[in-house]
C-alpha positions as CSV (number, residue, x, y, z in Angstrom):
1,M,19.3,-19.4,-2.6
2,P,19.6,-22.4,-0.5
3,E,23.2,-23.9,-1.0
4,Q,21.7,-26.6,-2.3
5,F,19.8,-24.8,-5.3
6,E,23.4,-23.1,-5.7
7,K,25.2,-26.3,-6.5
8,T,23.6,-27.0,-9.3
9,N,26.5,-25.7,-11.7
10,N,28.8,-27.5,-9.7
11,K,30.5,-30.2,-11.7
12,E,28.7,-33.5,-11.7
13,Q,31.1,-35.4,-8.7
14,E,29.8,-32.5,-6.5
15,L,26.2,-33.5,-7.0
16,S,26.5,-36.8,-5.4
17,K,26.7,-34.6,-2.1
18,I,23.8,-32.9,-2.5
19,N,20.5,-34.2,-0.4
20,P,17.4,-32.6,-2.0
21,R,15.3,-33.6,1.1
22,K,17.2,-30.9,2.3
23,V,15.5,-28.3,0.2
24,N,13.5,-25.6,2.7
25,I,10.6,-25.3,1.1
26,P,8.5,-22.6,2.6
27,K,5.9,-22.5,5.1
28,P,2.1,-23.5,3.2
29,I,-0.2,-20.6,1.7
30,E,-3.3,-20.7,0.8
31,L,-3.6,-21.8,-3.2
32,T,-6.6,-22.6,-6.3
33,P,-6.6,-26.0,-6.7
34,E,-4.9,-24.6,-10.3
35,Q,-1.8,-23.6,-8.1
36,D,-1.6,-26.3,-6.3
37,E,-1.6,-28.8,-8.6
38,N,1.0,-27.2,-10.8
39,L,3.1,-26.8,-7.6
40,L,2.3,-30.4,-6.9
41,D,3.4,-31.9,-10.3
42,L,6.6,-29.6,-9.7
43,A,7.1,-31.4,-6.7
44,I,6.2,-34.9,-8.1
45,K,8.6,-34.5,-10.9
46,A,11.4,-33.7,-8.3
47,R,11.2,-37.1,-6.2
48,T,10.6,-39.4,-9.6
49,A,13.9,-37.9,-10.3
50,E,15.3,-38.5,-7.1
51,K,14.3,-42.0,-6.7
52,A,15.5,-42.8,-10.6
53,G,19.0,-41.0,-9.1
54,D,19.3,-38.0,-11.4
55,L,20.0,-35.8,-8.7
56,K,20.9,-32.9,-11.1
57,T,17.5,-33.1,-12.8
58,A,15.7,-33.4,-9.5
59,I,17.4,-29.7,-8.1
60,G,16.1,-28.5,-10.8
61,F,12.7,-29.5,-10.4
62,Y,13.3,-28.1,-6.7
63,Q,14.2,-24.8,-8.1
64,K,11.6,-24.3,-10.2
65,Y,9.2,-25.6,-7.4
66,K,10.3,-22.8,-4.9
67,E,10.8,-19.9,-7.8
68,K,6.7,-20.9,-8.3
69,Y,6.1,-21.0,-4.9
70,M,8.0,-17.3,-3.7
71,K,6.4,-15.6,-6.9
72,L,3.1,-17.2,-5.5
73,K,4.2,-16.3,-2.0
74,G,4.8,-12.6,-3.0
75,E,1.6,-12.1,-4.9
76,K,-0.2,-13.6,-2.0
77,E,1.3,-10.8,0.5
78,I,0.9,-7.9,-2.0
79,E,-2.8,-8.8,-1.7
80,E,-3.0,-9.3,2.2
81,Q,-1.0,-6.2,2.5
82,S,-3.9,-3.9,0.5
83,I,-6.5,-5.5,2.3
84,E,-5.2,-4.9,5.3
85,T,-4.0,-1.2,4.6
86,E,-7.7,-0.6,3.1
87,N,-9.1,-2.2,6.5
88,D,-6.6,0.3,8.8
89,Q,-7.6,3.3,6.3
90,E,-10.9,2.5,7.5
91,F,-10.2,2.0,10.9
92,Q,-8.4,5.0,11.1
93,E,-11.2,7.2,9.6
94,K,-13.9,5.3,12.2
95,A,-11.4,6.2,15.2
96,L,-11.7,9.7,14.2
97,E,-14.9,9.8,14.1
98,Y,-15.9,8.6,17.2
99,I,-12.3,10.5,18.7
100,Q,-14.2,14.1,17.2
101,T,-17.4,12.6,19.2
102,L,-15.7,12.0,22.4
103,L,-14.0,15.7,21.9
104,D,-17.6,17.3,21.2
105,Q,-18.7,15.9,24.6
106,G,-16.1,17.0,26.6
107,A,-12.8,14.9,26.5
108,D,-9.5,16.3,27.8
109,K,-8.2,17.9,24.6
110,G,-4.8,17.0,25.3
111,W,-5.7,13.5,26.0
112,V,-7.6,13.6,22.5
113,A,-4.1,14.9,20.8
114,Q,-1.8,12.4,22.3
115,G,-4.5,9.9,20.7
116,L,-3.9,11.1,17.1
117,A,-0.4,8.9,17.4
118,G,0.1,7.1,13.9
119,L,-2.9,9.4,12.1
120,D,-2.0,11.2,9.2
121,S,-5.3,11.8,7.3
122,D,-6.3,15.7,6.4
123,K,-8.8,14.8,9.1
124,A,-6.2,14.4,11.9
125,W,-4.5,17.1,10.9
126,E,-7.3,19.8,10.9
127,M,-8.1,18.1,14.5
128,R,-4.4,18.7,15.0
129,E,-5.0,22.6,14.0
130,T,-8.6,23.0,15.7
131,L,-7.0,21.8,19.2
132,L,-4.1,24.2,18.9
133,S,-6.2,26.8,18.0
134,Q,-8.7,26.3,21.1
135,G,-5.4,25.9,23.7
136,A,-4.8,22.5,23.9
137,S,-1.2,21.8,25.1
138,K,1.6,21.6,22.7
139,G,3.0,19.4,24.3
140,W,0.8,16.6,24.3
141,V,0.2,17.5,20.7
142,V,3.7,16.8,19.5
143,R,3.5,13.3,21.6
144,G,0.8,12.3,19.5
145,L,2.9,13.1,16.2
146,A,4.1,9.7,17.2
147,G,4.9,7.1,14.4
148,L,4.5,10.2,12.0
149,D,7.6,10.5,9.4
150,S,6.0,12.6,7.1
151,D,6.6,15.9,6.0
152,K,3.8,17.5,7.5
153,A,4.7,16.0,11.1
154,W,8.4,17.4,10.7
155,E,7.4,20.9,10.0
156,M,4.7,20.8,13.3
157,R,7.5,19.4,15.5
158,E,10.1,22.2,14.5
159,T,7.2,24.7,14.6
160,L,6.2,23.5,18.2
161,L,10.0,22.9,19.2
162,S,10.3,26.6,18.4
163,E,6.8,27.8,20.1
164,G,8.4,26.3,23.7
165,A,6.7,22.6,23.6
166,D,8.6,20.3,26.1
167,K,11.6,19.1,24.7
168,D,10.6,15.9,27.3
169,Y,7.6,15.1,25.1
170,V,9.0,16.1,21.6
171,A,11.4,13.1,22.1
172,I,8.9,10.8,23.8
173,G,6.6,11.8,19.8
174,L,9.4,10.3,18.1
175,A,8.6,6.4,18.7
176,G,8.4,4.1,16.1
177,L,10.5,6.3,14.0
178,D,14.0,4.8,12.9
179,S,14.6,7.8,10.2
180,E,17.7,9.8,9.7
181,R,15.7,12.3,10.3
182,A,14.3,10.8,13.7
183,W,18.0,10.3,14.8
184,A,19.0,13.9,14.4
185,M,16.4,15.1,16.3
186,R,17.0,12.5,19.4
187,E,20.5,13.6,19.5
188,T,19.5,17.4,19.0
189,L,17.4,16.7,22.1
190,L,19.7,15.4,24.1
191,S,22.3,17.9,23.1
192,E,19.9,20.7,24.8
193,G,18.9,18.9,27.5
194,A,16.0,16.5,27.1
195,G,15.6,13.9,30.1
196,K,17.2,10.4,29.0
197,G,14.5,8.9,30.3
198,W,12.2,10.3,27.7
199,V,14.7,10.0,24.6
200,A,14.4,6.1,26.0
201,Q,10.7,6.1,25.8
202,G,10.8,7.5,22.3
203,L,12.5,4.1,21.4
204,A,9.1,2.1,21.4
205,G,9.0,-0.3,18.2
206,L,13.0,0.4,17.0
207,D,15.4,-3.1,17.0
208,S,17.5,-1.2,14.6
209,D,21.5,-1.6,15.7
210,K,20.9,2.6,16.6
211,A,18.2,1.7,19.0
212,W,20.0,-0.8,21.0
213,E,23.2,1.4,20.7
214,M,21.9,3.8,22.1
215,R,19.5,2.7,24.6
216,E,22.9,1.0,26.7
217,T,24.1,4.5,26.1
218,L,21.3,6.2,28.1
219,L,21.3,3.0,30.7
220,S,25.0,3.9,31.1
221,Q,24.1,7.7,31.7
222,G,21.6,7.2,34.3
223,A,18.4,6.6,32.5
224,S,15.3,5.5,34.5
225,K,15.3,1.4,34.2
226,G,11.8,1.8,33.9
227,W,11.9,4.0,31.8
228,V,13.9,2.0,29.1
229,A,11.8,-0.9,29.6
230,R,8.8,1.4,28.4
231,G,10.7,2.1,25.1
232,L,10.6,-1.6,24.5
233,A,6.5,-1.8,23.8
234,G,6.0,-3.9,20.3
235,L,9.7,-5.4,20.3
236,D,9.2,-9.6,20.1
237,S,13.1,-10.0,19.9
238,D,15.7,-12.3,21.9
239,K,17.5,-9.0,22.9
240,A,14.3,-7.2,24.1
241,W,13.4,-10.0,26.3
242,E,16.9,-10.5,27.6
243,M,16.7,-6.8,28.2
244,R,13.6,-6.8,30.0
245,E,14.5,-9.8,32.3
246,T,18.1,-7.8,32.7
247,L,16.1,-4.3,33.8
248,L,13.7,-6.6,36.0
249,S,16.7,-8.1,37.5
250,Q,18.3,-4.7,38.4
251,G,15.1,-3.3,40.0
252,A,12.5,-1.9,37.3
253,S,9.8,-0.9,38.0
254,K,7.9,-4.4,37.2
255,D,4.4,-2.0,36.5
256,W,6.5,-0.3,33.7
257,V,7.7,-3.7,32.1
258,A,4.0,-5.2,31.9
259,R,3.4,-1.7,30.9
260,C,5.6,-1.9,27.5
261,L,4.3,-6.0,27.0
262,A,1.8,-4.3,25.1
263,G,1.2,-5.6,21.2
264,L,3.1,-9.0,22.5
265,D,1.1,-12.1,22.6
266,S,3.9,-15.0,22.4
267,D,3.7,-17.0,25.0
268,K,7.2,-15.3,26.3
269,A,4.8,-12.4,27.0
270,W,2.1,-14.2,28.5
271,K,4.0,-15.8,31.0
272,M,6.0,-12.4,32.0
273,R,2.3,-11.2,32.2
274,E,1.2,-13.6,34.6
275,T,4.8,-13.3,36.5
276,L,4.7,-9.7,37.1
277,L,0.7,-10.1,38.3
278,S,2.0,-12.6,40.8
279,E,4.4,-10.5,42.3
280,G,2.3,-7.5,42.5
281,A,2.0,-4.9,39.3
282,D,0.0,-2.8,39.3
283,K,-3.5,-4.7,37.3
284,D,-4.2,-1.4,35.6
285,Y,-0.1,-1.2,34.2
286,V,-1.2,-4.6,33.1
287,A,-4.2,-3.7,31.3
288,I,-2.4,-1.0,29.5
289,G,-0.1,-3.2,28.6
290,L,-2.7,-5.2,26.8
291,A,-3.2,-2.5,23.9
292,G,-3.4,-4.0,20.4
293,L,-4.0,-7.3,21.2
294,D,-7.6,-9.5,20.1
295,S,-6.8,-12.6,21.0
296,D,-9.2,-15.1,23.4
297,K,-5.9,-14.6,26.0
298,A,-6.1,-11.0,26.1
299,W,-10.0,-10.3,26.6
300,E,-9.9,-13.3,29.6
301,M,-7.0,-11.3,31.2
302,R,-8.9,-7.8,30.5
303,E,-12.3,-9.7,31.9
304,T,-10.1,-10.6,35.0
305,L,-8.3,-7.5,35.6
306,L,-11.9,-6.1,35.7
307,S,-13.5,-8.7,38.2
308,Q,-10.4,-7.9,40.5
309,G,-10.7,-3.8,40.4
310,A,-8.3,-2.4,37.5
311,D,-9.4,1.0,36.6
312,K,-11.7,1.3,33.8
313,D,-9.7,4.3,32.3
314,Y,-6.6,2.0,31.9
315,I,-8.7,-1.2,30.8
316,A,-10.0,1.7,27.9
317,R,-6.5,2.6,27.1
318,G,-5.6,-0.8,26.6
319,L,-8.3,-1.3,24.0
320,A,-5.9,1.0,21.5
321,G,-5.5,-0.5,17.9
322,L,-8.1,-2.7,18.4
323,D,-11.6,-2.5,15.5
324,S,-13.1,-5.7,16.4
325,E,-16.8,-5.9,17.7
326,K,-15.8,-6.5,20.8
327,A,-13.5,-3.4,20.8
328,W,-16.0,-1.3,19.8
329,E,-18.9,-3.0,22.5
330,M,-16.1,-2.5,25.7
331,R,-15.2,0.9,24.5
332,K,-19.4,2.2,24.9
333,T,-19.5,-0.2,28.1
334,L,-16.8,1.5,30.2
335,L,-18.3,4.9,29.0
336,S,-21.5,4.4,30.2
337,E,-20.1,3.1,33.6
338,G,-18.0,5.7,34.1
339,A,-14.7,6.0,32.0
340,G,-12.9,8.3,31.2
341,K,-13.5,10.3,27.5
342,G,-9.7,10.9,26.9
343,W,-8.6,8.0,28.6
344,V,-11.2,6.3,26.0
345,A,-10.1,8.4,23.1
346,Q,-6.3,7.7,23.8
347,G,-7.7,3.5,23.7
348,V,-9.2,3.3,20.2
349,Y,-5.9,4.0,17.8
350,G,-3.4,4.4,20.1
351,D,-0.2,6.8,21.8
352,Y,3.0,6.3,21.2
353,L,2.6,2.8,22.8
354,M,1.0,1.6,19.4
355,A,3.0,3.5,17.4
356,G,5.4,1.6,18.5
357,V,3.8,-1.5,18.3
358,R,2.7,-0.7,14.8
359,K,6.2,0.0,13.7
360,A,7.7,-3.6,15.5
361,R,5.0,-5.7,13.8
362,R,5.9,-4.2,9.9
363,D,9.3,-5.0,10.5
364,R,8.7,-8.5,11.4
365,A,6.3,-9.1,8.8
366,E,8.9,-7.8,6.2
367,K,11.7,-10.3,7.7
368,E,8.9,-13.5,7.5
């Protein structure tokens, strides 16, 4: 609660120190005419009391305004989350059908498995089991568990580890996971010899204190700077930008940094993409780093990269997370022009990068 509201219970002389104009009114949301009228009525009453010199009453009306507004905002967010969840479920179903078609047409089983990251439906689990029974690499299947914190996912991780799955691949398959279980497994994998760079990549999407502490530790122990950069996918915080700049100044690969700007549509991200391209970053990696982006800027860059010779496979993988008509049309076009089916499969719902992007987006939404 803003300080101005807390002071309403103070003594009368304290009220004279309060300026109601400094009350933090939240950003506008879409309201019905009736809701808008009710809020306007409270605002008018607050302003009238303020002009009359009755600060205590004015602050009381501002408080009511804020409480009513925050209630409406909460209801709106619940409604939007419900719509978003429904839309995502539809996308998941569509993605699985599309991936199954690509698999039936000969797409590489391992790459299909990696493209199942974040998918937790019965159909997705059936597909994983089928892929394993048909000889798909256990490592690729476990990479495709990124973003999944369900009991089924943990059971499969443990099973595949016991059957010899590569610990490095298990580590990268923890991307997007900030749970106690995930942290315990990271520590176990490191103690058993998993590559520090792989563990760092598996921190994609994590902005927690634990994640930053582990990044610093891994860097101090010699983890590849480029691979640590890969584990910053989806992160738009000041800390993340500072680390990107530091890693670049210390010689980290421009390609890896560009690749892991996935999911970032901010001015900072576009400035860095342009800078890295001008400094020779691989266009293919820049293309993958457009995953999760459906903005005009992203589409313009895809077209530009294609016209400059970027590999269609990488363009296809950089469509991960997109359910728009443009994205589906481009997938169709790229396939007709020879893009690999396995690459396209990874660029539908997404791999470990998109698992990190989704986690970072959820965390930012909760903070807003």
